[in-house]
N, C-alpha and C positions, 0 to 999 in steps of 0.2 A: 521460381527464382532460387538460385543457389549460388554458392561461391561468393557470398556477400562480404564486402568490407564494412565493418561496423566500427563506428567511432564512439568513444566514451569521453565526455567532458566531465571534469571533477573526478578523474580517475585516482586521485591521491586521497580521497575520502573513503569512509567505510562503505558507503553505497557503491562507490567506484570499484573498490576491491571485490565486492560481491559480484558486480557485473563482469569484471575481468575473469573471475573464476568460472562463471557459468558460460560466458561467451567463448572462452578459450577451449572448452570441451564440446561446444555446440557444432554438430556435424555440418550445418549449413553456413557456418561462418568461416570464411577462408582467411581473412586478415583482420587484425585489430589495429586501430589508430587511437592512441591514448593521449588525452589532453590534461595538462596540469601547469598552471602558471608557476607554482612554487618549484616544481621539479623539471621544468622544461629543459630538454637537452640531456637529462640524466636517464640511466637505465631504470626499468621498472623495479629492479632489486634495491635501488637506493631508497625506495619508499616501502616496498612490499617484499621482504626477503623470502616469503613463503612461495613466491612464484619462480619456478624454474622451467626447465625444458624449453619449449618453443617460445614461451613468454619472456624468458630471461633475456633474449636479444632485443626486446622491444624498448624503445626510448620514448619518454614523454615529449609531446609537442605543444606548440601554441594552438589556440582554438581555431584560428583560420585554417591552418594546415589540416587539422582533424576534420573540420567540416568539408573542406575541399576533397579529401580522400574518401570520405564515408559514403556508402549507399544509404545507411541508416545511422542515425545519431541518437545516442542516449545522453541525456543531460542530468548529471548528478551534482548540480550546481545550485547556489542559493536562490531563493525566490527574489524577484525583482531584477537580479542580474541575468536570469535565464531567458526571459522572454525575448530580449534582443538577439540572443544566440539562436533561439528557435526561429525567429523571423528570418534571420540570415540563412539558416539551413533550408527552410521551406522555400525561400526565394530561389535557392540553388537547386530545387527539385528533389530534396532529400526527404525521407520519412524521419519522424522524430518521436522518441519516447521520452517524455519529460518527467523526471522524478521529483522536481521541485513543485511548489504550490501554484505556479503561475497560471495554469490553465485548468485547475480543478474547480474553480468557482467563477460564476459570471462576473463581469466587471464591477457591478454594483456591490455584490457580496464580497468581492476581493477588496474593494475600497473599505467596506465596513470592518472586515476582519484583519486586514493587513495594513490599514492606515495609510494607504497611498493609492494614487490613480494607477490603473493597470497600464503597463508600458506599451502593450499592443492589443487593445480591445478588439481590433478588427479581425484578429485571428481566432477569437474565442469560438466562433461558430464552427470552426474546422476541428475543434478538439473533441475527443471522445473519452469518457471517464474509464480508466483502465482496470476497474475491479471486474475481472474476467467472469466470475461466477454469475454476476448480475447484468453484465453488459456485453457478453460474448457475441451476441447477434449483431451488434453494431461496430465491432472491432475489425472485422474482415476488411482488408484493404485500407484501413484508416491511415491518414497521412500524419496526424498528430494525436498522440495518446497521452492523456494526463494521468500519470500513475498515482494512486491514492497515497495519503499519509499512513504511517504505520499504526498509530492509535486509531485512526479513522477506519482502517481495514478491519481490525478486531471488533470495534464497536458496530460497524455496519454489517458485518457477517452475522453478528448476534442479533441485531435488530430487524433485519430485512424479513425473515420468515414470520415474526410476530406482527410486524406492521402490515404485511400482505394479507395475513389471516384475520386482521381486525382485533388482535389480542393486546394492543397497547392501550393502557388506561389513561387517566388524566395526566399522569406524569411518567416519564421514562428516565431512569437514573443509570448511568454507565460509569463505573469506577474501574480504573486501569492501574495495574502494577507494571512498571516498565523499567528496562535495564538502561544503563548509562550510555551505551553506544548510540541510543536514539538521539542524543544531543550533538552527535557529530564528533569529529576528531580533535577539535580545538574549542571545547565548550566553555572554558574559564574555571575560575577558582572553585565554584560551588560543586564542580564535578571531579575534583581531585580525589585521590585515594583517601587522604586524611579526612576529608569532609564526608565521604560516602560510606566508609567502612563502619559496620555495626550501626548503620543509620538508615532511616526511612522517612520520607516526608512527602506531603502533598505539595503540588505546585500548580500554578495556573488553575485555580479553583473554578467551579461551575460558572459558565458564562464568559470565561476569559481565554480559554485555549482555542486556537485557531482551527483545530481539527473538528471542533464541535459542528461547524457549518457543514462539513462533509457528511458527518453521521446524520445530521438532521435532514440533509438533502436526500440521502439514501432512504431514510424512513419515509419521507414524503413521496419520493418516486415509487417506492414499493407499494404504497397505498394507491397512488394513481394508476400504477400498472395493474394492480388487482382489480380496480374498478373498470379498467379497459379489457379485462379478461384473462390476463396472464401476469400474476404477481411476481414473476421472476424475470420478466422481460423489461428491464428498466431502460428508460430513454434519457440520454444525456441532454437532450434539447427540448423535450416536451415540458409544458408548464406544470408546476406542482406547488403544493403548499408544504413548507418544511414542517417536519414533525418535531416539536420542541424536545430537547434532550438536555438533562443536567449531567455534564461530563466533567469528571475530575481525574487527572492522572496522578499517580504516586510514584516517586522515584525510589527504587530499592537497590540494594548493593549486589547487583548481578550485571554482567557485561552485556548480555543480550536476552531478549525475550519480552513478551507482553502477555499478561493475563487480564482479560476484560471480564467483568461481571455486570450484566445488565439486569435490572430489576424493574418490574412494572406491575401494578395491580390490575389484573385483567377485568374487563367489564363483567358486571353481574350476569350470571347465567351462562357465561362462556365455558366451554369444555376445555379445561387447561390442566388436566391431571399430568403427573409426571410422564406416564406412558404416552399420553396424547401429545405432550410437548416434544418428547423424543421422536415420536413418529412424524410430527410436523417438520422437525429439522431434517430427519432422514429423507423424507419425501422431497423437501425443498431443494436439498443438495444432492439428490440422486444423480449419479452420472458425472459428478464433479470429481476429477481424479485427485485434486489437491485439498479436498475437504473430508475430514473424518468425523463422523458423528458417532459417539459412543455413550454408554451408560456411565462409565467411570468419569469422575470429574477430571478435567484436563489439567495438566501442569506444564510449566514452560519447558522443562527438559524433554518433554514428549515431542516438542516442535523444534527445539534448538538444532541449528545446523541444517534444517530442512526448509522446503518451500511450501509446506502444507499448513492448514489450520485444523485445530482439533476442537470440537464443540460438544457440549452436553447441556442438559437442562434439568431443573427441578421445579416443583410446585409446592409452595407453602400454603397448605389449606387453612391454617390458622388465620393468616392475614390476607389470603387471596392473591398473593404475589407470585408471578412467574419469574423464574431466574434462568438466564442463559449465560453460559460460560464459553469463552473462546480464548485459546492459547495459540500464539504464533511466534515465530522468530522475527523480531522487528527488522532484521537485516535480510531476511529471506522473503517470506510471504508479505512482510511489511515494507519491502523495498526492492532489492535487486531481483529476487526470484519472481515477484509479481510483475516487474517490468519486463523480464524475459518471457514470462508466460503470455503477456499481452502481445509482445513482439511475435511470438509463435503464432498466435491466433490471427494477427494482422496479415501474416505472410502465408497462412494456410499450412503451417508446419504442425506436426503432432504437438499437442498442448504442453506436454511435459518435457520436451526436448531440451537437453542441457540442464535440467533442473534436478533437485535432490528430493526424492520422495521419502527418504529414510533419514532420520536425524543422527546426531553424533553422541548420544548418551552412551557411556558416562563421560 
């Protein structure tokens, strides 16, 4: 399939901007249809002055027009409000890549973590979790892809190899440093320059951040997959027992980027030397074009502007703790880049088509 018309709802948000940039250069995308209630009828430059050339002539439309025009629909819209749009698109025979949280969790978990009944629970069985490195085998031909959360992506990529290898102890702790763009384009007073400059703070402490459920699900699925014979072949629908994770994000004064640090005390007698952990990561992600495993500790600028993840590991022999580090761009591998990566796999395109494998440092 080629010459696709691709729609983007929520195209005036940061995730939408990332989708426009990647899809505009995608050789299999012939046309874009961009949706924004706030900017409907206005040219793309009214919202995003960085887009010129072919995209400069595009105008934002209402959602109904975008859905009608699109072969494939990307939804970069808020949770709760997205599921009805997904239902409308699926009923019209469209494929959907959903960047919201509406189809990442089963309806019971959604109710627990998002405090509301799922708007369209009947569609959940059709969704596949879009963390490509772990779910690539079930994304081909998928009609509905639930693209993971940004914090969840970094935490899950760090956790999955250890969970599959049986190296997670009684507790798993994931701490994340995250840039302000993860809060969206209209986040409120707490995210203004005056509040953020020269400041750092924890928020949504352990047990309260919604992305916790996604990280725990990945850990549980990785253990279940390993028991079934392949710890990297995770199943969006197979039963699993969540692996409890204490997850706390910290907001730091940078515009983009996530650095996750996972810590767990490995079981007694387990081989978890630094060399062993690095070899485990390298083997687990062998062949994944958008994951780099290296000895040097990752930093956010190594991933900024790219669609890749950078991982490393250490072992603290004094306390018996394994540490895994993961850096991503929250707007790249944590959002738009990951969504386009899953779109590529679903359509049988080369996995990195339209994506950025090189960052933008400095």
